[in-house]
C-alpha positions as CSV (number, residue, x, y, z in Angstrom):
1,M,13.2,-48.3,-63.0
2,E,11.6,-50.9,-64.8
3,Y,13.9,-53.4,-63.2
4,I,12.7,-52.4,-59.8
5,Y,9.2,-52.7,-60.5
6,G,9.7,-56.3,-62.2
7,A,11.5,-57.4,-59.0
8,L,8.1,-56.1,-57.1
9,L,5.8,-57.9,-59.3
10,L,7.9,-60.9,-59.1
11,H,7.9,-60.7,-55.3
12,K,4.0,-59.8,-55.6
13,L,3.1,-63.1,-57.4
14,G,5.3,-65.3,-55.0
15,Q,7.8,-65.6,-58.0
16,P,11.9,-66.0,-57.1
17,V,13.3,-62.7,-57.7
18,N,16.3,-63.8,-59.8
19,E,18.2,-62.9,-63.1
20,E,16.1,-65.6,-65.4
21,N,12.7,-64.3,-64.0
22,L,13.5,-60.5,-64.2
23,K,14.5,-60.9,-67.6
24,K,11.5,-62.6,-68.7
25,V,9.3,-59.5,-67.0
26,V,11.3,-57.0,-68.7
27,T,11.3,-58.8,-72.1
28,A,7.5,-59.2,-71.8
29,T,7.0,-55.3,-71.4
30,G,9.1,-55.0,-75.2
31,A,12.1,-53.1,-73.5
32,Q,15.7,-54.7,-74.1
33,V,17.3,-56.0,-71.2
34,D,20.3,-54.6,-69.8
35,E,22.3,-57.2,-68.7
36,A,24.4,-55.1,-66.0
37,K,21.2,-53.5,-64.4
38,V,19.6,-56.8,-63.8
39,K,22.5,-58.4,-62.3
40,T,23.3,-55.6,-60.3
41,L,19.6,-55.0,-58.7
42,I,19.7,-59.0,-58.4
43,A,23.0,-58.5,-56.1
44,S,21.7,-55.7,-54.2
45,L,18.8,-57.7,-53.3
46,H,20.6,-60.8,-52.4
47,G,19.9,-61.4,-48.8
48,V,16.7,-58.8,-48.5
49,D,13.7,-59.6,-47.2
50,I,11.6,-57.8,-49.8
51,A,8.4,-57.8,-47.5
52,A,10.0,-56.6,-44.5
53,E,11.4,-53.6,-46.4
54,L,7.9,-52.8,-48.0
55,E,6.4,-53.0,-44.5
56,N,9.1,-50.8,-43.1
57,A,8.7,-48.3,-45.8
58,S,4.8,-48.0,-45.4
59,A,5.3,-47.2,-41.6
60,L,8.1,-44.6,-42.4
61,A,5.5,-43.0,-45.2
62,A,2.8,-43.1,-42.7
63,A,4.7,-41.7,-39.7
64,P,5.5,-37.8,-41.1
65,A,1.8,-37.6,-41.7
66,A,1.1,-36.7,-37.7
67,P,3.3,-33.6,-37.5
68,A,1.7,-32.1,-40.6
69,G,-1.6,-31.7,-39.3
70,G,-0.2,-29.8,-36.1
71,A,1.6,-27.6,-38.6
72,T,-1.7,-27.1,-40.4
73,E,-3.7,-26.0,-36.9
74,K,-0.9,-23.4,-36.0
75,K,-1.3,-22.0,-39.4
76,E,-4.9,-21.8,-39.2
77,E,-4.6,-20.0,-35.7
78,K,-2.0,-17.5,-36.9
79,K,-4.4,-16.6,-39.7
80,E,-7.5,-15.8,-37.1
81,E,-4.9,-14.0,-35.1
82,K,-4.0,-11.9,-37.8
83,A,-7.6,-11.4,-38.7
84,S,-8.9,-10.2,-35.5
85,E,-6.0,-7.8,-35.0
86,S,-6.8,-6.6,-38.3
87,A,-10.3,-6.2,-37.4
88,A,-9.3,-4.6,-34.0
89,G,-7.3,-2.0,-35.7
90,L,-9.6,-1.1,-38.2
91,A,-12.4,-0.6,-35.0
92,S,-9.9,1.8,-33.7
93,L,-10.0,4.0,-37.0
94,F,-13.8,4.2,-36.9
95,G,-13.9,4.8,-33.3
């Protein structure tokens, strides 16, 4: 995870996300550098537009919020219906 954070930090600061810079970031944290993880991450990010991916991730994270509000309203309506049904049932007992 620290390697991904390091790559994001480098991107945020406008520095090239490459093996040398990523090793410097990880070393600065006091952690030991795992060469295999660095090489794998850099290879995975080759040709990836990090800014576009972050923007896409933000859009996807915001999208599910809309249906959740509708579901909450439906639950509240059901609770109100149950409460009114319960009150009607009690009223019939006491006539």
